[in-house]
Jmol script that loads the backbone (N, CA, C; Angstrom):
load data "model"
ATOM      1  N   UNK A   1      79.491  65.624  96.060  1.00  0.00           N
ATOM      2  CA  UNK A   1      78.831  66.867  96.398  1.00  0.00           C
ATOM      3  C   UNK A   1      79.804  68.030  96.179  1.00  0.00           C
ATOM      4  N   UNK A   2      79.338  69.066  95.500  1.00  0.00           N
ATOM      5  CA  UNK A   2      80.135  70.267  95.246  1.00  0.00           C
ATOM      6  C   UNK A   2      79.713  71.327  96.259  1.00  0.00           C
ATOM      7  N   UNK A   3      80.618  71.700  97.150  1.00  0.00           N
ATOM      8  CA  UNK A   3      80.341  72.713  98.163  1.00  0.00           C
ATOM      9  C   UNK A   3      80.592  74.096  97.578  1.00  0.00           C
ATOM     10  N   UNK A   4      79.545  74.937  97.596  1.00  0.00           N
ATOM     11  CA  UNK A   4      79.565  76.226  96.897  1.00  0.00           C
ATOM     12  C   UNK A   4      79.481  77.386  97.885  1.00  0.00           C
ATOM     13  N   UNK A   5      80.264  78.409  97.611  1.00  0.00           N
ATOM     14  CA  UNK A   5      80.203  79.678  98.335  1.00  0.00           C
ATOM     15  C   UNK A   5      79.800  80.764  97.345  1.00  0.00           C
ATOM     16  N   UNK A   6      78.787  81.543  97.690  1.00  0.00           N
ATOM     17  CA  UNK A   6      78.382  82.694  96.884  1.00  0.00           C
ATOM     18  C   UNK A   6      78.915  83.943  97.559  1.00  0.00           C
ATOM     19  N   UNK A   7      79.622  84.770  96.789  1.00  0.00           N
ATOM     20  CA  UNK A   7      80.169  86.027  97.300  1.00  0.00           C
ATOM     21  C   UNK A   7      79.577  87.142  96.444  1.00  0.00           C
ATOM     22  N   UNK A   8      78.575  87.810  96.986  1.00  0.00           N
ATOM     23  CA  UNK A   8      77.802  88.798  96.224  1.00  0.00           C
ATOM     24  C   UNK A   8      77.204  89.821  97.182  1.00  0.00           C
ATOM     25  N   UNK A   9      77.423  91.115  96.903  1.00  0.00           N
ATOM     26  CA  UNK A   9      76.911  92.155  97.798  1.00  0.00           C
ATOM     27  C   UNK A   9      75.509  92.641  97.441  1.00  0.00           C
ATOM     28  N   UNK A  10      75.012  92.322  96.270  1.00  0.00           N
ATOM     29  CA  UNK A  10      73.657  92.710  95.882  1.00  0.00           C
ATOM     30  C   UNK A  10      72.698  91.614  96.349  1.00  0.00           C
ATOM     31  N   UNK A  11      71.804  91.925  97.301  1.00  0.00           N
ATOM     32  CA  UNK A  11      70.915  90.896  97.852  1.00  0.00           C
ATOM     33  C   UNK A  11      70.044  90.198  96.807  1.00  0.00           C
ATOM     34  N   UNK A  12      69.584  90.916  95.800  1.00  0.00           N
ATOM     35  CA  UNK A  12      68.738  90.304  94.786  1.00  0.00           C
ATOM     36  C   UNK A  12      69.531  89.290  93.953  1.00  0.00           C
ATOM     37  N   UNK A  13      70.725  89.653  93.539  1.00  0.00           N
ATOM     38  CA  UNK A  13      71.569  88.756  92.750  1.00  0.00           C
ATOM     39  C   UNK A  13      71.996  87.564  93.599  1.00  0.00           C
ATOM     40  N   UNK A  14      72.336  87.821  94.859  1.00  0.00           N
ATOM     41  CA  UNK A  14      72.722  86.733  95.760  1.00  0.00           C
ATOM     42  C   UNK A  14      71.591  85.718  95.909  1.00  0.00           C
ATOM     43  N   UNK A  15      70.368  86.204  96.036  1.00  0.00           N
ATOM     44  CA  UNK A  15      69.218  85.307  96.173  1.00  0.00           C
ATOM     45  C   UNK A  15      68.997  84.501  94.888  1.00  0.00           C
ATOM     46  N   UNK A  16      69.144  85.125  93.739  1.00  0.00           N
ATOM     47  CA  UNK A  16      69.015  84.398  92.466  1.00  0.00           C
ATOM     48  C   UNK A  16      70.077  83.305  92.347  1.00  0.00           C
ATOM     49  N   UNK A  17      71.308  83.643  92.694  1.00  0.00           N
ATOM     50  CA  UNK A  17      72.386  82.652  92.651  1.00  0.00           C
ATOM     51  C   UNK A  17      72.121  81.511  93.627  1.00  0.00           C
ATOM     52  N   UNK A  18      71.628  81.857  94.802  1.00  0.00           N
ATOM     53  CA  UNK A  18      71.306  80.850  95.818  1.00  0.00           C
ATOM     54  C   UNK A  18      70.244  79.876  95.303  1.00  0.00           C
ATOM     55  N   UNK A  19      69.179  80.406  94.729  1.00  0.00           N
ATOM     56  CA  UNK A  19      68.105  79.551  94.207  1.00  0.00           C
ATOM     57  C   UNK A  19      68.624  78.646  93.097  1.00  0.00           C
ATOM     58  N   UNK A  20      69.478  79.189  92.241  1.00  0.00           N
ATOM     59  CA  UNK A  20      70.028  78.388  91.154  1.00  0.00           C
ATOM     60  C   UNK A  20      70.884  77.243  91.699  1.00  0.00           C
ATOM     61  N   UNK A  21      71.789  77.557  92.631  1.00  0.00           N
ATOM     62  CA  UNK A  21      72.669  76.534  93.207  1.00  0.00           C
ATOM     63  C   UNK A  21      71.840  75.444  93.879  1.00  0.00           C
ATOM     64  N   UNK A  22      70.792  75.832  94.586  1.00  0.00           N
ATOM     65  CA  UNK A  22      69.964  74.852  95.280  1.00  0.00           C
ATOM     66  C   UNK A  22      69.188  73.959  94.322  1.00  0.00           C
ATOM     67  N   UNK A  23      69.007  74.382  93.087  1.00  0.00           N
ATOM     68  CA  UNK A  23      68.292  73.588  92.087  1.00  0.00           C
ATOM     69  C   UNK A  23      69.192  72.540  91.413  1.00  0.00           C
ATOM     70  N   UNK A  24      70.493  72.719  91.479  1.00  0.00           N
ATOM     71  CA  UNK A  24      71.414  71.841  90.763  1.00  0.00           C
ATOM     72  C   UNK A  24      71.729  70.610  91.621  1.00  0.00           C
ATOM     73  N   UNK A  25      71.371  69.432  91.125  1.00  0.00           N
ATOM     74  CA  UNK A  25      71.681  68.213  91.880  1.00  0.00           C
ATOM     75  C   UNK A  25      73.190  68.082  92.105  1.00  0.00           C
ATOM     76  N   UNK A  26      73.561  67.724  93.312  1.00  0.00           N
ATOM     77  CA  UNK A  26      74.970  67.538  93.643  1.00  0.00           C
ATOM     78  C   UNK A  26      75.676  68.786  94.124  1.00  0.00           C
ATOM     79  N   UNK A  27      74.962  69.913  94.156  1.00  0.00           N
ATOM     80  CA  UNK A  27      75.546  71.151  94.665  1.00  0.00           C
ATOM     81  C   UNK A  27      75.006  71.428  96.062  1.00  0.00           C
ATOM     82  N   UNK A  28      75.882  71.872  96.941  1.00  0.00           N
ATOM     83  CA  UNK A  28      75.511  72.195  98.320  1.00  0.00           C
ATOM     84  C   UNK A  28      75.953  73.624  98.619  1.00  0.00           C
ATOM     85  N   UNK A  29      75.003  74.493  98.931  1.00  0.00           N
ATOM     86  CA  UNK A  29      75.339  75.874  99.275  1.00  0.00           C
ATOM     87  C   UNK A  29      75.860  75.920 100.702  1.00  0.00           C
ATOM     88  N   UNK A  30      77.120  76.257 100.860  1.00  0.00           N
ATOM     89  CA  UNK A  30      77.749  76.334 102.183  1.00  0.00           C
ATOM     90  C   UNK A  30      77.414  77.664 102.840  1.00  0.00           C
ATOM     91  N   UNK A  31      77.525  78.752 102.069  1.00  0.00           N
ATOM     92  CA  UNK A  31      77.264  80.081 102.613  1.00  0.00           C
ATOM     93  C   UNK A  31      77.061  81.070 101.488  1.00  0.00           C
ATOM     94  N   UNK A  32      76.471  82.194 101.876  1.00  0.00           N
ATOM     95  CA  UNK A  32      76.221  83.309 100.976  1.00  0.00           C
ATOM     96  C   UNK A  32      76.717  84.541 101.734  1.00  0.00           C
ATOM     97  N   UNK A  33      77.833  85.127 101.292  1.00  0.00           N
ATOM     98  CA  UNK A  33      78.416  86.264 101.998  1.00  0.00           C
ATOM     99  C   UNK A  33      78.450  87.487 101.088  1.00  0.00           C
ATOM    100  N   UNK A  34      78.614  88.668 101.694  1.00  0.00           N
ATOM    101  CA  UNK A  34      78.459  89.900 100.920  1.00  0.00           C
ATOM    102  C   UNK A  34      79.745  90.680 100.673  1.00  0.00           C
ATOM    103  N   UNK A  35      80.881  90.162 101.127  1.00  0.00           N
ATOM    104  CA  UNK A  35      82.136  90.850 100.803  1.00  0.00           C
ATOM    105  C   UNK A  35      83.313  89.877 100.884  1.00  0.00           C
ATOM    106  N   UNK A  36      84.448  90.322 100.372  1.00  0.00           N
ATOM    107  CA  UNK A  36      85.625  89.477 100.299  1.00  0.00           C
ATOM    108  C   UNK A  36      86.187  89.065 101.637  1.00  0.00           C
ATOM    109  N   UNK A  37      86.114  89.937 102.620  1.00  0.00           N
ATOM    110  CA  UNK A  37      86.623  89.588 103.950  1.00  0.00           C
ATOM    111  C   UNK A  37      85.815  88.454 104.553  1.00  0.00           C
ATOM    112  N   UNK A  38      84.491  88.524 104.435  1.00  0.00           N
ATOM    113  CA  UNK A  38      83.642  87.434 104.930  1.00  0.00           C
ATOM    114  C   UNK A  38      83.950  86.141 104.180  1.00  0.00           C
ATOM    115  N   UNK A  39      84.196  86.267 102.899  1.00  0.00           N
ATOM    116  CA  UNK A  39      84.507  85.091 102.087  1.00  0.00           C
ATOM    117  C   UNK A  39      85.779  84.406 102.571  1.00  0.00           C
ATOM    118  N   UNK A  40      86.819  85.179 102.862  1.00  0.00           N
ATOM    119  CA  UNK A  40      88.066  84.589 103.347  1.00  0.00           C
ATOM    120  C   UNK A  40      87.852  83.826 104.648  1.00  0.00           C
ATOM    121  N   UNK A  41      87.054  84.387 105.554  1.00  0.00           N
ATOM    122  CA  UNK A  41      86.758  83.692 106.815  1.00  0.00           C
ATOM    123  C   UNK A  41      86.008  82.394 106.541  1.00  0.00           C
ATOM    124  N   UNK A  42      85.050  82.449 105.643  1.00  0.00           N
ATOM    125  CA  UNK A  42      84.250  81.272 105.302  1.00  0.00           C
ATOM    126  C   UNK A  42      85.118  80.186 104.672  1.00  0.00           C
ATOM    127  N   UNK A  43      85.997  80.570 103.766  1.00  0.00           N
ATOM    128  CA  UNK A  43      86.884  79.609 103.115  1.00  0.00           C
ATOM    129  C   UNK A  43      87.803  78.956 104.129  1.00  0.00           C
ATOM    130  N   UNK A  44      88.281  79.749 105.072  1.00  0.00           N
ATOM    131  CA  UNK A  44      89.171  79.226 106.110  1.00  0.00           C
ATOM    132  C   UNK A  44      88.450  78.205 106.997  1.00  0.00           C
ATOM    133  N   UNK A  45      87.168  78.445 107.283  1.00  0.00           N
ATOM    134  CA  UNK A  45      86.416  77.624 108.234  1.00  0.00           C
ATOM    135  C   UNK A  45      85.631  76.471 107.611  1.00  0.00           C
ATOM    136  N   UNK A  46      85.524  76.423 106.276  1.00  0.00           N
ATOM    137  CA  UNK A  46      84.689  75.426 105.610  1.00  0.00           C
ATOM    138  C   UNK A  46      85.392  74.839 104.401  1.00  0.00           C
ATOM    139  N   UNK A  47      84.945  73.663 103.999  1.00  0.00           N
ATOM    140  CA  UNK A  47      85.419  73.083 102.738  1.00  0.00           C
ATOM    141  C   UNK A  47      84.620  73.729 101.606  1.00  0.00           C
ATOM    142  N   UNK A  48      85.314  74.308 100.641  1.00  0.00           N
ATOM    143  CA  UNK A  48      84.675  74.956  99.498  1.00  0.00           C
ATOM    144  C   UNK A  48      85.300  74.394  98.220  1.00  0.00           C
ATOM    145  N   UNK A  49      84.434  73.972  97.291  1.00  0.00           N
ATOM    146  CA  UNK A  49      84.901  73.490  95.991  1.00  0.00           C
ATOM    147  C   UNK A  49      84.771  74.549  94.911  1.00  0.00           C
ATOM    148  N   UNK A  50      83.729  75.377  95.027  1.00  0.00           N
ATOM    149  CA  UNK A  50      83.395  76.335  93.974  1.00  0.00           C
ATOM    150  C   UNK A  50      82.926  77.643  94.587  1.00  0.00           C
ATOM    151  N   UNK A  51      83.385  78.745  94.021  1.00  0.00           N
ATOM    152  CA  UNK A  51      82.946  80.073  94.455  1.00  0.00           C
ATOM    153  C   UNK A  51      82.312  80.790  93.268  1.00  0.00           C
ATOM    154  N   UNK A  52      81.105  81.313  93.476  1.00  0.00           N
ATOM    155  CA  UNK A  52      80.490  82.245  92.536  1.00  0.00           C
ATOM    156  C   UNK A  52      80.838  83.626  93.055  1.00  0.00           C
ATOM    157  N   UNK A  53      81.661  84.346  92.344  1.00  0.00           N
ATOM    158  CA  UNK A  53      82.319  85.545  92.866  1.00  0.00           C
ATOM    159  C   UNK A  53      81.975  86.797  92.072  1.00  0.00           C
ATOM    160  N   UNK A  54      81.424  87.768  92.765  1.00  0.00           N
ATOM    161  CA  UNK A  54      81.162  89.087  92.183  1.00  0.00           C
ATOM    162  C   UNK A  54      82.482  89.850  92.078  1.00  0.00           C
ATOM    163  N   UNK A  55      82.529  90.844  91.227  1.00  0.00           N
ATOM    164  CA  UNK A  55      83.743  91.644  91.073  1.00  0.00           C
ATOM    165  C   UNK A  55      83.718  92.862  91.990  1.00  0.00           C
ATOM    166  N   UNK A  56      82.669  93.669  91.918  1.00  0.00           N
ATOM    167  CA  UNK A  56      82.620  94.916  92.673  1.00  0.00           C
ATOM    168  C   UNK A  56      81.889  94.716  93.992  1.00  0.00           C
ATOM    169  N   UNK A  57      82.673  94.760  95.088  1.00  0.00           N
ATOM    170  CA  UNK A  57      82.148  94.579  96.444  1.00  0.00           C
ATOM    171  C   UNK A  57      82.934  95.465  97.400  1.00  0.00           C
ATOM    172  N   UNK A  58      82.342  95.744  98.565  1.00  0.00           N
ATOM    173  CA  UNK A  58      83.074  96.537  99.562  1.00  0.00           C
ATOM    174  C   UNK A  58      84.158  95.710 100.258  1.00  0.00           C
ATOM    175  N   UNK A  59      85.075  96.403 100.889  1.00  0.00           N
ATOM    176  CA  UNK A  59      86.141  95.871 101.739  1.00  0.00           C
ATOM    177  C   UNK A  59      87.243  95.165 100.965  1.00  0.00           C
ATOM    178  N   UNK A  60      86.912  94.149 100.214  1.00  0.00           N
ATOM    179  CA  UNK A  60      87.886  93.409  99.419  1.00  0.00           C
ATOM    180  C   UNK A  60      87.157  93.000  98.154  1.00  0.00           C
ATOM    181  N   UNK A  61      87.520  93.584  97.018  1.00  0.00           N
ATOM    182  CA  UNK A  61      86.753  93.302  95.800  1.00  0.00           C
ATOM    183  C   UNK A  61      87.078  91.912  95.248  1.00  0.00           C
ATOM    184  N   UNK A  62      86.316  91.499  94.255  1.00  0.00           N
ATOM    185  CA  UNK A  62      86.445  90.155  93.728  1.00  0.00           C
ATOM    186  C   UNK A  62      87.797  89.843  93.119  1.00  0.00           C
ATOM    187  N   UNK A  63      88.409  90.811  92.459  1.00  0.00           N
ATOM    188  CA  UNK A  63      89.723  90.575  91.861  1.00  0.00           C
ATOM    189  C   UNK A  63      90.797  90.422  92.929  1.00  0.00           C
ATOM    190  N   UNK A  64      90.704  91.230  93.987  1.00  0.00           N
ATOM    191  CA  UNK A  64      91.653  91.096  95.102  1.00  0.00           C
ATOM    192  C   UNK A  64      91.455  89.751  95.809  1.00  0.00           C
ATOM    193  N   UNK A  65      90.203  89.377  96.011  1.00  0.00           N
ATOM    194  CA  UNK A  65      89.911  88.091  96.644  1.00  0.00           C
ATOM    195  C   UNK A  65      90.422  86.945  95.781  1.00  0.00           C
ATOM    196  N   UNK A  66      90.235  87.044  94.485  1.00  0.00           N
ATOM    197  CA  UNK A  66      90.715  86.016  93.568  1.00  0.00           C
ATOM    198  C   UNK A  66      92.216  85.796  93.728  1.00  0.00           C
ATOM    199  N   UNK A  67      92.981  86.869  93.859  1.00  0.00           N
ATOM    200  CA  UNK A  67      94.429  86.743  94.051  1.00  0.00           C
ATOM    201  C   UNK A  67      94.756  85.989  95.338  1.00  0.00           C
ATOM    202  N   UNK A  68      94.064  86.322  96.429  1.00  0.00           N
ATOM    203  CA  UNK A  68      94.288  85.636  97.710  1.00  0.00           C
ATOM    204  C   UNK A  68      93.965  84.148  97.596  1.00  0.00           C
ATOM    205  N   UNK A  69      92.850  83.852  96.953  1.00  0.00           N
ATOM    206  CA  UNK A  69      92.413  82.462  96.840  1.00  0.00           C
ATOM    207  C   UNK A  69      93.398  81.656  95.995  1.00  0.00           C
ATOM    208  N   UNK A  70      93.853  82.210  94.878  1.00  0.00           N
ATOM    209  CA  UNK A  70      94.779  81.489  94.012  1.00  0.00           C
ATOM    210  C   UNK A  70      96.081  81.150  94.722  1.00  0.00           C
ATOM    211  N   UNK A  71      96.499  81.991  95.653  1.00  0.00           N
ATOM    212  CA  UNK A  71      97.733  81.748  96.400  1.00  0.00           C
ATOM    213  C   UNK A  71      97.504  80.719  97.507  1.00  0.00           C
ATOM    214  N   UNK A  72      96.449  80.899  98.288  1.00  0.00           N
ATOM    215  CA  UNK A  72      96.251  80.077  99.480  1.00  0.00           C
ATOM    216  C   UNK A  72      95.361  78.855  99.267  1.00  0.00           C
ATOM    217  N   UNK A  73      94.475  78.907  98.284  1.00  0.00           N
ATOM    218  CA  UNK A  73      93.523  77.819  98.047  1.00  0.00           C
ATOM    219  C   UNK A  73      93.435  77.533  96.546  1.00  0.00           C
ATOM    220  N   UNK A  74      94.511  77.082  95.929  1.00  0.00           N
ATOM    221  CA  UNK A  74      94.542  76.957  94.466  1.00  0.00           C
ATOM    222  C   UNK A  74      93.590  75.905  93.887  1.00  0.00           C
ATOM    223  N   UNK A  75      93.076  75.004  94.705  1.00  0.00           N
ATOM    224  CA  UNK A  75      92.190  73.952  94.188  1.00  0.00           C
ATOM    225  C   UNK A  75      90.725  74.380  94.122  1.00  0.00           C
ATOM    226  N   UNK A  76      90.396  75.544  94.670  1.00  0.00           N
ATOM    227  CA  UNK A  76      89.017  76.026  94.611  1.00  0.00           C
ATOM    228  C   UNK A  76      88.732  76.574  93.220  1.00  0.00           C
ATOM    229  N   UNK A  77      87.655  76.091  92.610  1.00  0.00           N
ATOM    230  CA  UNK A  77      87.230  76.623  91.318  1.00  0.00           C
ATOM    231  C   UNK A  77      86.448  77.912  91.550  1.00  0.00           C
ATOM    232  N   UNK A  78      86.557  78.837  90.598  1.00  0.00           N
ATOM    233  CA  UNK A  78      85.909  80.138  90.737  1.00  0.00           C
ATOM    234  C   UNK A  78      85.212  80.509  89.436  1.00  0.00           C
ATOM    235  N   UNK A  79      83.983  80.958  89.563  1.00  0.00           N
ATOM    236  CA  UNK A  79      83.259  81.544  88.442  1.00  0.00           C
ATOM    237  C   UNK A  79      83.005  83.000  88.800  1.00  0.00           C
ATOM    238  N   UNK A  80      83.557  83.895  88.004  1.00  0.00           N
ATOM    239  CA  UNK A  80      83.345  85.322  88.231  1.00  0.00           C
ATOM    240  C   UNK A  80      81.985  85.696  87.642  1.00  0.00           C
ATOM    241  N   UNK A  81      81.183  86.380  88.447  1.00  0.00           N
ATOM    242  CA  UNK A  81      79.847  86.799  88.035  1.00  0.00           C
ATOM    243  C   UNK A  81      79.734  88.285  88.317  1.00  0.00           C
ATOM    244  N   UNK A  82      79.405  89.079  87.288  1.00  0.00           N
ATOM    245  CA  UNK A  82      79.276  90.501  87.517  1.00  0.00           C
ATOM    246  C   UNK A  82      78.226  91.113  86.594  1.00  0.00           C
ATOM    247  N   UNK A  83      77.610  92.147  87.080  1.00  0.00           N
ATOM    248  CA  UNK A  83      76.648  92.897  86.267  1.00  0.00           C
ATOM    249  C   UNK A  83      77.294  94.139  85.687  1.00  0.00           C
ATOM    250  N   UNK A  84      78.590  94.307  85.921  1.00  0.00           N
ATOM    251  CA  UNK A  84      79.300  95.476  85.431  1.00  0.00           C
ATOM    252  C   UNK A  84      79.364  95.468  83.914  1.00  0.00           C
ATOM    253  N   UNK A  85      79.248  96.635  83.348  1.00  0.00           N
ATOM    254  CA  UNK A  85      79.379  96.756  81.914  1.00  0.00           C
ATOM    255  C   UNK A  85      80.143  98.036  81.593  1.00  0.00           C
ATOM    256  N   UNK A  86      80.783  98.032  80.470  1.00  0.00           N
ATOM    257  CA  UNK A  86      81.547  99.193  80.036  1.00  0.00           C
ATOM    258  C   UNK A  86      80.630 100.050  79.163  1.00  0.00           C
ATOM    259  N   UNK A  87      80.593 101.326  79.471  1.00  0.00           N
ATOM    260  CA  UNK A  87      79.815 102.259  78.660  1.00  0.00           C
ATOM    261  C   UNK A  87      80.756 103.270  78.028  1.00  0.00           C
ATOM    262  N   UNK A  88      80.412 103.717  76.874  1.00  0.00           N
ATOM    263  CA  UNK A  88      81.259 104.711  76.177  1.00  0.00           C
ATOM    264  C   UNK A  88      80.665 106.097  76.327  1.00  0.00           C
TER     265      UNK A  88
END
end "model"
wireframe off; spacefill off
backbone 0.3
color backbone group
């Protein structure tokens, strides 16, 4: 079983990610949180194998959270998910 944490501040995107994770056999959604600080608490309190991580979030953004996770929880896999795009 792959224990998954979704870290996403957009409720619509979070719900889509949640539905997708729940459809994949062998995946277990542990939690769905909306910012990096909540994610750190969740990681500390639960076993997490995989994080679906947004980039732009309040309090602690995805890149800052990624740095913390790589130092303290290097075995957690992370997929960065963002709707951000560069415009000219």
